[in-house]
N, C-alpha and C positions, 0 to 999 in steps of 0.2 A: 504494498499497500504506500502511497504518495505521502511523504509526512512531509507537509509544507510550511516555509518559513513564518511565524506569528510574530506578530507585531505588538505591541501592547503599549507604546508609547505614540502618542499623537504628532500629527507636521505640526513643523515649529510655524508661528504664523503669531501678529499680532493683535492684540486683546483687545477687543473693545467697551465700552464704556455700558452694554447690558449685559458681558460675558466673566460668566462664572472661571475663576482662577483654577478652582478644583468642582468634581464630584464630591462631595460631601457627604458622610455616613446620613442616608434615611433618605437622599433621592432619587431610589430605584424602587419604594413603597410605593411612589404612586401608579408603576409598571404593574406592582403584584396586586394590588385593589383590583385596578383594569381586567386583568386575566382571572383571574380568582374567580368569578360566575366560570366560567366555562371549563373549568379545571377540578372544581370541589370535588371530592370522593367521584374519581375520573380514574382509569388509566392513562398515564403521559409518560409519552416519549420525549426529552426536551433535549434540542439538538444543537451543541455549543452551549455548554452548560457552566462550564470549568471558569471563565470568566469573574472575576468581582466573588469569587469565592473565597476567600478573607477579608471579606466587610460582614458587618452586620448584619446589613442586607441585600444580602446576595440574593438574587431571584431561583438559583434551585433548591434552594438551602427553606426558603420560604416555601415553596412549590411542595416541599416536603411536608409540612406542617398540615394541609390543605386535601392534597389527593389522596387515593388507594391507595395508588403503588405508583411509582417514579424510577425510572430507569435514565440515563442522561446519557449523552452521548460526548466524545472533546477527541481536537485531537492535538491537546495538549496534554505529554504522555506523563510527564512528573506532577497536571494536576490530575488527572486519569489516578493515577498511584494515592498521588494526599489523600483525594478524597473518598478512594474507598476504604485507605488506612482509618477515616471516620465516620464510616460505617455507611455509604451509600453506595448505592449498586449505578454505576459509570462505567460504560465501556470504550475504548479509545478506539476513532473510527474517524473516516469522513463523510461529513453531511452530504455531501455528494454520492459516495457511494455505500455507505453501510445498508448490513442489512442483516436480520434474525429474523428467526421463525416465531413471529409473535406479532399480533398486532396490538390496537390501544385505540380508547377513547381518544385522546388529543394526542398532538403532536404540536408540540410548540417549538417556534422557530422562532425565539428571541435574540434581535438585532444581530442577526448573521448572514440574509441574504445579499447584506449588502457590502459585505467582505468577500463575496463569492467571483469565479469566473466562470462556472455552471450556473445559471440558476436553476435548469431544468434539471438536474442532476439532484438538488435539496428537494425540488418540489417532489422528482419521482420517490424519491428515499421517504418524504411523510405520505406520500399515496398510498403506497406497496403495505404501510404498517399499519393503518387506518383501518381499523373495523367500518362495516359495512353503513351504518349510523355515524359514524367517528367526525370530525373535526379539526382541521388544520387550524392552528391560532398563530398570525406570525406579524410579527412587527418589526418596522424599520424605519428610519428616518426620512420625512415629509421634503421632497425636493424643494413644495414652496411656503414651507413654511417662512412669517415673516422675518424669523431672526438670522436666517441666512444670509437674506441683503443687509441688512443690517450688520453683520459680521464684514460682510463684501466689498464693505463702503471703504474700511480699510486697505483696502488692497487684495489680503491675502483669502483664498478662500477655509474656510471655519470645518476640518474636514479629517477622521482620521486620517492616519498614512497607509494604513491597511484596507481601505474600503476603494471599493470599483464603480459606485454608479449611487444614483439617486431614484428615487421612485415617489412617485404622485397618486394619488385616487386611482386615476384612467389607467396608467402604462403598468399600474400593480395589478388590476382586475383583468387586463389586456395578459398579461401571462401568466397568471394563474387561469383562465382560460383553456387556453394554448396548453396545459401541462394536465389536464384533465380534470379542474376543477370547478364548480358552482359556487359562485360567492356567495354569500347569506347577508354581509356585511362589511363594511369599512369605514371604519370611524375613527376616532383619537386619541390618544391617549389629554388629558386633561392635567394639569395640576396650576400650583402655585408656583410663581417664581421669585427665588429668592435675593434677601438682599432690600434693603432699606430706600434706593433711590431705584434700583431695577425691578424690584416685586410694581410695587405703582403704576410704574410707566408703563410695563411690559400685560398687565392687567390691564390698565388704558385701551391700551392700542387692541388688545386681542375683543375685548367690550362691541367694538366698530367694527371688526373684520369678521368672514365669514371662517366657518371651522375647515374649508381649506387652505386658509392663508396662516391663521390663529395659532393655532397648533404643530409643535416640530417631530410630530410620531403619528406613524400611521398606525392601524390595528384591524387586520383581517381577519375574518373567520370566513370558512370555502369549508366544502365538503368534497370527497372525491363522487365525481361524476359517474352515471352509472352506465355500464357499458364498458370502459375506464379497462388497461389491463393494470389488473391490482393486485396480479399473482405476489408474492414474496421470492424473493429470489434465492438461491440456498446462502446461509451466513456465510459471512464474509470475519467477522471476527474470531478471537478466542474464545 
């Protein structure tokens, strides 16, 4: 299996007035609250789960508190070993090619598709591991979130060095359709911006903008299309 370079640090860029310097503890909790209704009491496969594993608000750790069963997948070999030692069920694998002979109620792909160069591979992995009535829950940055334009005024784009693309609600829906999914809903992650200055200004701007511009993260809920080829392949994991 191709063990890819994993980039942890963001690209260098000039910081703007509205940009937070760090993602503090607790900043991932709005994401967890947004997806919790879809995963509570479910059997869940979490693709790309090791990122943030030492944070108190680590998403996979929060999911473990509300799911019935939880299996994680990640390319970070050290992270996988560490998490298994901590008692989590995490498998080493590439989200674009990972296969096990099991199916789940939910496949969660949180902030991972924008890191990849084979979107169909990720969505095929999700589709073949979903039960007939299962759901894909996918989050990714919103290309047209207004903060991206604010940050760009200072010259360099605000983007993680490992990102390969941006999606909007239209392009994401088109991709899901092409890859054998029916979209139930595409919505947005809503949160209160931190900071005494940044928070009130961002809140005021968001109140006058449509959601497609106001919020910086897309949430897509989709189901496998009836008749799509969804037979799991032979396991490629240890």
